[in-house]
C-alpha positions as CSV (number, residue, x, y, z in Angstrom):
1,M,2.8,-39.0,63.4
2,K,3.1,-41.9,65.9
3,R,1.8,-39.7,68.7
4,A,-1.2,-38.6,66.6
5,I,-2.1,-42.2,65.9
6,M,-1.8,-43.2,69.6
7,R,-4.0,-40.2,70.5
8,N,-6.6,-41.3,68.0
9,V,-6.5,-44.9,69.4
10,Q,-6.9,-43.5,72.9
11,N,-9.8,-41.3,71.8
12,V,-11.6,-44.4,70.3
13,I,-11.0,-46.3,73.5
14,F,-12.4,-43.5,75.6
15,L,-15.5,-43.2,73.3
16,L,-16.1,-46.9,73.6
17,Y,-15.5,-46.8,77.3
18,T,-18.1,-44.0,77.6
19,F,-20.7,-46.3,75.9
20,V,-19.8,-49.4,77.9
21,S,-19.7,-47.6,81.3
22,G,-23.0,-45.8,80.5
23,L,-24.6,-49.1,79.6
24,F,-23.3,-50.6,82.9
25,Y,-24.7,-47.7,85.0
26,V,-28.1,-47.8,83.4
27,C,-28.4,-51.6,83.8
28,F,-26.9,-51.6,87.4
29,Y,-29.0,-48.7,88.7
30,M,-32.2,-49.6,86.9
31,V,-32.2,-53.2,88.1
32,S,-31.0,-52.4,91.6
33,I,-33.3,-49.5,92.3
34,V,-36.3,-51.2,90.8
35,L,-35.5,-54.4,92.7
36,G,-34.9,-52.5,95.9
37,L,-38.2,-50.6,95.6
38,A,-40.1,-53.8,94.8
39,L,-38.7,-55.5,97.8
40,S,-39.0,-52.5,100.1
41,F,-41.9,-54.1,101.9
42,T,-39.6,-56.9,103.0
43,V,-36.4,-56.8,105.1
44,V,-34.2,-57.0,102.0
45,G,-35.3,-54.0,100.0
46,I,-34.1,-51.0,102.1
47,P,-30.7,-52.4,102.8
48,L,-30.3,-53.2,99.1
49,L,-31.2,-49.6,98.1
50,T,-28.8,-48.3,100.8
51,N,-25.9,-50.4,99.5
52,V,-26.6,-49.5,95.9
53,L,-26.7,-45.8,96.7
54,R,-23.4,-46.1,98.6
55,T,-21.7,-47.1,95.3
56,T,-22.4,-43.7,93.7
57,Q,-19.4,-42.1,95.2
58,T,-17.1,-44.9,94.0
59,F,-18.4,-44.7,90.5
60,V,-18.2,-40.9,90.4
61,Q,-14.6,-41.0,91.5
62,H,-13.9,-43.7,88.9
63,E,-15.3,-41.4,86.2
64,R,-13.0,-38.6,87.5
65,I,-9.9,-40.8,87.2
66,Q,-10.8,-42.0,83.7
67,T,-11.4,-38.4,82.6
68,K,-8.0,-37.5,83.9
69,I,-6.3,-40.4,82.1
70,Y,-7.9,-39.9,78.7
71,T,-8.5,-36.1,78.5
72,D,-6.0,-34.7,81.0
73,I,-8.8,-32.7,82.6
74,S,-8.2,-32.4,86.3
75,I,-11.2,-32.4,88.6
76,E,-11.1,-32.1,92.3
77,P,-12.2,-35.3,94.1
78,L,-15.4,-35.2,96.1
79,E,-15.1,-35.1,99.9
80,T,-15.5,-38.4,101.6
81,R,-18.9,-38.6,103.1
82,Q,-19.3,-39.4,106.8
83,R,-21.4,-42.4,107.5
84,A,-24.4,-41.8,109.7
85,E,-24.2,-43.0,113.3
86,G,-26.9,-45.2,114.9
87,N,-28.7,-48.3,114.0
88,Q,-29.0,-49.8,110.5
89,W,-32.3,-48.0,109.8
90,K,-30.9,-44.6,110.6
91,K,-28.0,-45.2,108.3
92,A,-30.4,-46.4,105.6
93,K,-32.5,-43.2,106.0
94,A,-29.4,-41.0,105.8
95,E,-28.3,-42.7,102.5
96,L,-31.8,-42.6,101.0
97,M,-32.3,-39.0,101.9
98,D,-28.9,-37.8,100.7
99,V,-29.7,-35.8,97.5
100,R,-26.1,-36.2,96.3
101,N,-26.7,-39.9,95.8
102,W,-29.7,-39.4,93.6
103,I,-28.0,-36.6,91.6
104,S,-25.1,-39.0,91.1
105,V,-27.4,-41.8,89.9
106,Y,-29.1,-39.3,87.5
107,W,-25.8,-38.1,86.0
108,L,-24.3,-41.6,85.7
109,M,-27.3,-43.0,84.0
110,Q,-27.4,-40.1,81.6
111,K,-24.0,-41.2,80.4
112,F,-25.7,-44.1,78.5
113,V,-27.4,-41.6,76.2
114,L,-24.1,-39.8,75.6
115,G,-22.3,-43.1,75.1
116,C,-24.8,-44.1,72.4
117,I,-24.4,-40.8,70.6
118,F,-20.6,-40.8,70.9
119,L,-20.4,-44.4,69.8
120,V,-22.2,-43.7,66.6
121,I,-20.2,-40.5,66.0
122,G,-16.9,-42.3,66.9
123,V,-17.6,-45.1,64.3
124,L,-18.4,-42.5,61.7
125,I,-15.3,-40.4,62.3
126,Y,-12.8,-43.1,63.0
127,I,-13.9,-46.4,61.4
128,A,-15.5,-45.1,58.2
129,P,-12.4,-43.1,56.9
130,L,-10.3,-46.2,57.7
131,C,-12.6,-48.3,55.6
132,F,-12.5,-45.8,52.8
133,A,-8.7,-46.1,52.7
134,F,-9.0,-49.9,51.9
135,I,-11.5,-49.5,49.1
136,P,-8.8,-50.0,46.3
137,L,-8.0,-53.4,47.8
138,L,-11.6,-54.5,48.2
139,Y,-13.4,-53.2,45.0
140,P,-12.2,-56.0,42.7
141,F,-13.6,-58.7,45.0
142,M,-16.9,-57.3,46.0
143,E,-19.6,-54.9,44.7
144,L,-19.2,-51.6,46.6
145,H,-21.5,-48.6,46.5
146,F,-20.5,-45.2,47.5
147,F,-23.4,-42.7,47.8
148,G,-25.4,-44.5,45.1
149,S,-22.5,-44.9,42.7
150,V,-21.0,-48.3,42.0
151,V,-17.2,-48.4,42.7
152,D,-16.2,-50.2,39.5
153,S,-12.9,-48.5,38.5
154,E,-9.5,-47.9,39.9
155,L,-10.0,-44.1,39.6
156,K,-13.2,-44.1,41.7
157,A,-11.5,-46.4,44.3
158,L,-8.5,-44.0,44.5
159,Q,-10.8,-41.0,44.9
160,I,-12.6,-42.6,47.8
161,M,-9.3,-43.6,49.3
162,G,-8.1,-40.0,49.0
163,L,-11.3,-38.9,50.6
164,G,-10.7,-41.4,53.4
165,F,-7.2,-39.9,54.1
166,I,-8.6,-36.3,54.1
167,L,-11.4,-37.4,56.5
168,M,-8.8,-39.1,58.8
169,I,-7.0,-35.8,59.2
170,G,-10.2,-33.7,59.7
171,C,-12.0,-36.2,61.9
172,S,-9.0,-36.6,64.2
173,K,-9.6,-33.0,65.4
174,L,-13.3,-33.7,65.7
175,G,-12.5,-36.8,67.8
176,N,-10.4,-34.7,70.1
177,G,-13.2,-32.3,70.5
178,L,-15.7,-35.1,71.4
179,V,-13.3,-36.5,74.0
180,L,-13.1,-33.0,75.6
181,L,-16.9,-32.8,75.5
182,I,-17.1,-36.0,77.6
183,G,-14.5,-34.5,80.0
184,G,-16.7,-31.4,80.3
185,Y,-19.6,-33.6,81.0
186,T,-17.7,-35.2,83.9
187,R,-16.8,-31.7,85.2
188,L,-20.5,-30.7,85.1
189,M,-21.4,-33.8,86.9
190,F,-19.0,-32.9,89.7
191,K,-20.4,-29.4,89.9
192,A,-23.9,-30.7,90.2
193,I,-23.0,-33.1,92.9
194,R,-21.1,-30.5,95.0
195,R,-24.1,-28.1,95.2
């Protein structure tokens, strides 16, 4: 029982992490790339874009590690890329022309959409059943409605509490499946980058 509760807490943390990291990637890459492109006519723009694109490998490796920790899905690490030789502009050209950087940005930013979806689903499958379990304690103090019906008796409150416990058991398996889906997404990201 204790292991199942810890697993569910770990699943909730991973679902929240997916949303937060996806939000970070969208904000970071959108702002950095737009700013780099806007400043590309100056001396600052191209080095900014180059340094932003160099972060992709670090973030992708971080996603691999988080997937291993939370889902126990092992993914082979990416090969370390060799930096281009020459002056700063040749290095910048090599980074900007490397397709793997742009593929990584695409997959990392796409994680925001998945994070939003999984955050809503995570709240529905983990938080809602927990709230249902506390209905018998809350209904005397506040007016509660459940699917259009007013919860005004102990019997209705106990029925909703029972439904909450049933949903906790069923949704636990659904939560495990969602976490494995996110792990599969990370695996697909690595396959796309390796091509």
